[in-house]
Every structure is written in structure tokens, then in C-alpha cells.
N, CA, C and O of each residue as an XYZ file, in Angstrom:
380
protein
N       0.851     -1.167      0.000
C       0.000      0.000      0.000
C       0.903      1.239      0.000
O       1.910      1.289      0.707
N       0.526      2.229     -0.801
C       1.338      3.435     -0.877
C       1.112      4.312      0.345
O       0.109      4.184      1.046
N       2.057      5.198      0.584
C       2.013      6.048      1.776
C       0.786      6.968      1.804
O       0.163      7.079      2.860
N       0.397      7.645      0.687
C      -0.798      8.501      0.744
C      -2.080      7.715      1.024
O      -2.951      8.191      1.752
N      -2.198      6.522      0.453
C      -3.387      5.698      0.691
C      -3.419      5.249      2.148
O      -4.472      5.244      2.786
N      -2.262      4.874      2.657
C      -2.181      4.442      4.054
C      -2.555      5.582      5.005
O      -3.269      5.368      5.985
N      -2.073      6.792      4.713
C      -2.410      7.944      5.556
C      -3.896      8.279      5.466
O      -4.515      8.632      6.470
N      -4.468      8.170      4.272
C      -5.897      8.458      4.100
C      -6.757      7.452      4.854
O      -7.731      7.829      5.505
N      -6.402      6.179      4.768
C      -7.154      5.153      5.493
C      -7.011      5.323      7.003
O      -7.971      5.127      7.749
N      -5.832      5.681      7.439
C      -5.615      5.914      8.865
C      -6.445      7.100      9.352
O      -7.039      7.045     10.429
N      -6.486      8.168      8.562
C      -7.281      9.344      8.922
C      -8.766      8.999      8.955
O      -9.480      9.412      9.869
N      -9.236      8.239      7.957
C     -10.655      7.863      7.905
C     -11.034      6.986      9.098
O     -12.104      7.156      9.681
N     -10.161      6.054      9.458
C     -10.445      5.187     10.608
C     -10.483      6.000     11.899
O     -11.352      5.787     12.744
N      -9.548      6.924     12.049
C      -9.537      7.747     13.259
C     -10.747      8.672     13.301
O     -11.323      8.884     14.368
N     -11.144      9.227     12.150
C     -12.337     10.081     12.102
C     -13.581      9.286     12.482
O     -14.471      9.810     13.151
N     -13.648      8.034     12.065
C     -14.781      7.178     12.432
C     -14.809      6.915     13.938
O     -15.877      6.897     14.550
N     -13.641      6.712     14.527
C     -13.567      6.508     15.980
C     -13.998      7.777     16.718
O     -14.737      7.703     17.700
N     -13.541      8.934     16.248
C     -13.916     10.204     16.882
C     -15.413     10.444     16.726
O     -16.072     10.877     17.671
N     -15.959     10.164     15.529
C     -17.393     10.332     15.295
C     -18.204      9.424     16.222
O     -19.206      9.850     16.796
N     -17.769      8.180     16.362
C     -18.472      7.246     17.254
C     -18.422      7.733     18.694
O     -19.418      7.668     19.413
N     -17.272      8.214     19.105
C     -17.151      8.739     20.459
C     -18.027      9.954     20.685
O     -18.671     10.078     21.727
N     -18.054     10.859     19.701
C     -18.896     12.049     19.827
C     -20.371     11.670     19.870
O     -21.149     12.276     20.606
N     -20.752     10.679     19.092
C     -22.158     10.289     19.019
C     -22.604      9.553     20.277
O     -23.681      9.824     20.807
N     -21.787      8.631     20.753
C     -22.212      7.795     21.872
C     -21.952      8.413     23.239
O     -22.712      8.184     24.179
N     -20.888      9.191     23.355
C     -20.549      9.740     24.662
C     -21.297     11.026     24.983
O     -21.483     11.363     26.153
N     -21.725     11.742     23.956
C     -22.434     13.005     24.173
C     -23.877     12.801     23.740
O     -24.195     12.863     22.552
N     -24.735     12.561     24.699
C     -26.146     12.378     24.395
C     -26.967     13.006     25.496
O     -26.505     13.176     26.624
N     -28.183     13.344     25.153
C     -29.087     13.932     26.128
C     -30.427     13.240     26.068
O     -30.795     12.679     25.036
N     -31.150     13.275     27.150
C     -32.449     12.619     27.197
C     -33.506     13.503     27.810
O     -33.230     14.313     28.695
N     -34.717     13.334     27.327
C     -35.874     14.032     27.875
C     -36.897     12.969     28.235
O     -37.253     12.137     27.400
N     -37.364     12.992     29.458
C     -38.342     12.013     29.905
C     -39.680     12.699     30.147
O     -39.766     13.688     30.876
N     -40.720     12.156     29.523
C     -42.082     12.656     29.740
C     -42.950     11.473     30.126
O     -43.642     10.896     29.288
N     -42.908     11.122     31.381
C     -43.677      9.964     31.837
C     -43.050      8.681     31.343
O     -41.853      8.465     31.533
N     -43.845      7.814     30.703
C     -43.280      6.553     30.215
C     -42.476      6.731     28.921
O     -41.767      5.816     28.502
N     -42.584      7.904     28.289
C     -41.852      8.171     27.046
C     -40.509      8.820     27.373
O     -40.430      9.731     28.197
N     -39.453      8.335     26.712
C     -38.130      8.929     26.862
C     -37.541      9.130     25.478
O     -37.571      8.229     24.640
N     -37.004     10.320     25.246
C     -36.367     10.650     23.976
C     -34.881     10.876     24.219
O     -34.500     11.631     25.114
N     -34.045     10.223     23.422
C     -32.598     10.373     23.513
C     -32.094     11.004     22.230
O     -32.405     10.533     21.136
N     -31.314     12.072     22.361
C     -30.670     12.690     21.213
C     -29.183     12.389     21.288
O     -28.534     12.642     22.303
N     -28.653     11.844     20.199
C     -27.253     11.436     20.172
C     -26.399     12.468     19.453
O     -26.859     13.129     18.523
N     -25.170     12.598     19.885
C     -24.210     13.485     19.250
C     -24.276     14.907     19.770
O     -25.178     15.269     20.524
N     -23.305     15.707     19.354
C     -23.265     17.113     19.746
C     -24.418     17.893     19.142
O     -24.944     18.814     19.766
N     -24.811     17.529     17.930
C     -25.859     18.265     17.218
C     -27.237     17.651     17.383
O     -28.226     18.261     16.977
N     -27.333     16.477     17.960
C     -28.626     15.810     18.109
C     -29.167     15.292     16.790
O     -30.368     15.375     16.533
N     -28.292     14.761     15.955
C     -28.682     14.334     14.611
C     -29.571     13.090     14.618
O     -30.275     12.831     13.642
N     -29.546     12.322     15.701
C     -30.346     11.102     15.793
C     -31.167     11.148     17.074
O     -30.632     11.377     18.158
N     -32.468     10.928     16.939
C     -33.350     10.906     18.103
C     -33.980      9.527     18.215
O     -34.612      9.038     17.279
N     -33.797      8.911     19.370
C     -34.388      7.608     19.659
C     -35.528      7.795     20.650
O     -35.474      8.662     21.523
N     -36.554      6.974     20.502
C     -37.718      7.043     21.379
C     -37.847      5.717     22.114
O     -37.770      4.647     21.511
N     -38.043      5.805     23.422
C     -38.241      4.597     24.220
C     -39.567      4.713     24.950
O     -39.834      5.689     25.651
N     -40.389      3.692     24.767
C     -41.645      3.601     25.502
C     -41.631      2.275     26.234
O     -41.750      1.212     25.625
N     -41.487      2.348     27.536
C     -41.327      1.172     28.399
C     -40.137      0.345     27.929
O     -39.000      0.782     28.104
N     -40.346     -0.824     27.342
C     -39.230     -1.668     26.921
C     -39.001     -1.675     25.419
O     -38.146     -2.422     24.944
N     -39.721     -0.883     24.663
C     -39.535     -0.891     23.209
C     -38.850      0.401     22.757
O     -39.146      1.489     23.251
N     -37.943      0.251     21.820
C     -37.183      1.363     21.265
C     -37.600      1.576     19.822
O     -37.918      0.619     19.117
N     -37.600      2.820     19.381
C     -37.859      3.122     17.974
C     -37.019      4.324     17.556
O     -36.609      5.141     18.379
N     -36.783      4.401     16.274
C     -36.044      5.518     15.695
C     -37.039      6.639     15.448
O     -37.940      6.500     14.621
N     -36.885      7.737     16.149
C     -37.860      8.822     16.059
C     -37.542      9.767     14.911
O     -38.427     10.107     14.126
N     -36.279     10.198     14.805
C     -35.947     11.189     13.781
C     -34.457     11.112     13.454
O     -33.621     10.907     14.334
N     -34.147     11.281     12.168
C     -32.766     11.399     11.706
C     -32.675     12.705     10.923
O     -33.442     12.935      9.987
N     -31.735     13.551     11.312
C     -31.529     14.834     10.638
C     -30.276     14.733      9.767
O     -29.163     14.791     10.290
N     -30.439     14.579      8.428
C     -29.267     14.407      7.559
C     -28.311     15.603      7.570
O     -27.094     15.423      7.511
N     -28.851     16.810      7.646
C     -27.983     17.995      7.653
C     -27.120     18.016      8.914
O     -25.927     18.313      8.858
N     -27.736     17.698     10.047
C     -26.977     17.660     11.295
C     -25.978     16.503     11.311
O     -24.926     16.596     11.944
N     -26.306     15.417     10.615
C     -25.365     14.302     10.488
C     -24.120     14.750      9.727
O     -22.999     14.417     10.114
N     -24.315     15.504      8.647
C     -23.181     16.016      7.871
C     -22.349     16.976      8.724
O     -21.119     16.947      8.673
N     -23.018     17.823      9.504
C     -22.300     18.740     10.401
C     -21.494     17.950     11.429
O     -20.342     18.283     11.707
N     -22.090     16.920     11.983
C     -21.401     16.087     12.981
C     -20.187     15.384     12.365
O     -19.131     15.304     12.991
N     -20.342     14.876     11.137
C     -19.207     14.250     10.451
C     -18.105     15.270     10.187
O     -16.922     14.967     10.343
N     -18.494     16.476      9.789
C     -17.510     17.537      9.572
C     -16.767     17.900     10.846
O     -15.554     18.108     10.826
N     -17.496     17.976     11.957
C     -16.852     18.252     13.247
C     -15.881     17.140     13.633
O     -14.800     17.403     14.159
N     -16.276     15.900     13.370
C     -15.392     14.768     13.683
C     -14.123     14.825     12.838
O     -13.029     14.573     13.342
N     -14.265     15.157     11.552
C     -13.083     15.257     10.691
C     -12.194     16.424     11.115
O     -10.969     16.306     11.101
N     -12.803     17.551     11.493
C     -12.022     18.701     11.952
C     -11.263     18.370     13.237
O     -10.083     18.697     13.362
N     -11.928     17.733     14.178
C     -11.275     17.348     15.428
C     -10.160     16.336     15.179
O      -9.106     16.402     15.813
N     -10.388     15.406     14.264
C      -9.356     14.426     13.917
C      -8.154     15.114     13.290
O      -7.013     14.775     13.603
N      -8.397     16.073     12.411
C      -7.312     16.813     11.763
C      -6.503     17.591     12.804
O      -5.273     17.593     12.764
N      -7.202     18.254     13.739
C      -6.516     19.010     14.790
C      -5.671     18.074     15.656
O      -4.521     18.382     15.969
N      -6.242     16.935     16.039
C      -5.485     15.968     16.849
C      -4.262     15.441     16.103
O      -3.201     15.265     16.701
N      -4.405     15.187     14.801
C      -3.273     14.706     14.007
C      -2.162     15.751     13.967
O      -0.985     15.408     14.073
N      -2.525     17.015     13.816
C      -1.525     18.092     13.801
C      -0.814     18.202     15.156
O       0.405     18.366     15.214
N      -1.577     18.113     16.224
C      -0.977     18.202     17.562
C      -0.028     17.027     17.794
O       1.074     17.215     18.310
N      -0.446     15.817     17.418
C       0.413     14.650     17.612
C       1.676     14.746     16.759
O       2.754     14.366     17.215
N       1.558     15.253     15.520
C       2.746     15.446     14.685
C       3.692     16.468     15.305
O       4.911     16.298     15.266
N       3.127     17.531     15.879
C       3.945     18.562     16.510
C       4.684     17.991     17.721
O       5.872     18.255     17.908
N       3.979     17.209     18.541
C       4.606     16.595     19.718
C       5.690     15.614     19.288
O       6.762     15.564     19.890
N       5.412     14.844     18.257
C       6.384     13.860     17.775
C       7.651     14.552     17.266
O       8.762     14.106     17.553
N       7.486     15.634     16.515
C       8.661     16.341     16.001
C       9.417     17.049     17.126
O      10.643     17.154     17.068
N       8.716     17.532     18.139
C       9.385     18.171     19.275
C      10.195     17.146     20.065
O      11.278     17.462     20.557
N       9.691     15.943     20.190
C      10.437     14.884     20.891
C      11.696     14.505     20.133
O      12.747     14.270     20.729
N      11.578     14.446     18.806
C      12.754     14.103     17.999
C      13.840     15.156     18.167
O      15.023     14.828     18.259
N      13.437     16.420     18.206
C      14.419     17.500     18.336
C      15.109     17.466     19.691
O      16.300     17.761     19.781
N      14.386     17.114     20.738
C      15.003     17.083     22.066
C      15.886     15.854     22.260
O      16.801     15.877     23.083
N      15.625     14.789     21.519
C      16.418     13.570     21.663
C      17.742     13.668     20.915
O      18.693     12.963     21.253
N      17.819     14.529     19.908
C      19.075     14.620     19.145
C      19.909     15.782     19.579
O      20.994     15.999     19.039
């Protein structure tokens, strides 16, 4: 595998991990009696509905999904830059 393809796949995998973390770790819920609504992600792009023991998909917002994916890619890019900076700073101090 060539170096650019390897870097692209690595970035895509890391962006997917960041997106999953943003979606699953940041969620909010509203309870109205036996009904509970959960919004996933920073933007609330996915809303799940729970009534007693049954779950259903209440709403999916495609525009907010695209925004959430963009935020995940931006955060991944920032983290990659910071890690590259730290790595190069370590190399300079070791030599």
C-alpha cells in the first residue's frame, strides 16, 4: 500500500472513531412519563424514542449528520496536527 493511501485510510479510521465517540458519549435525554427521547451526538442528529421496553427511531436529521461528520473530521485533523507537533518536538530534544 502506498504512503498517501495508508495515511488516508488511517485518517478515515480515526475520524470514524472520533465520530463514534462524539455520538455515543455526548447524548441527552428528555423524559415525559413513560416516554423517553434520547438525542445522540453534539448536534442531536439522531433521536431515539423509548416507551417502556420498546425502542424506535424517532428522527434522523441528515444535515446535522453532515455537520457532525464535519466536526469529527475537523477534530481528527486538529489531533493529528498536535500529535505530529509533539512527535517532532520529541525528535528535536532527543538529538
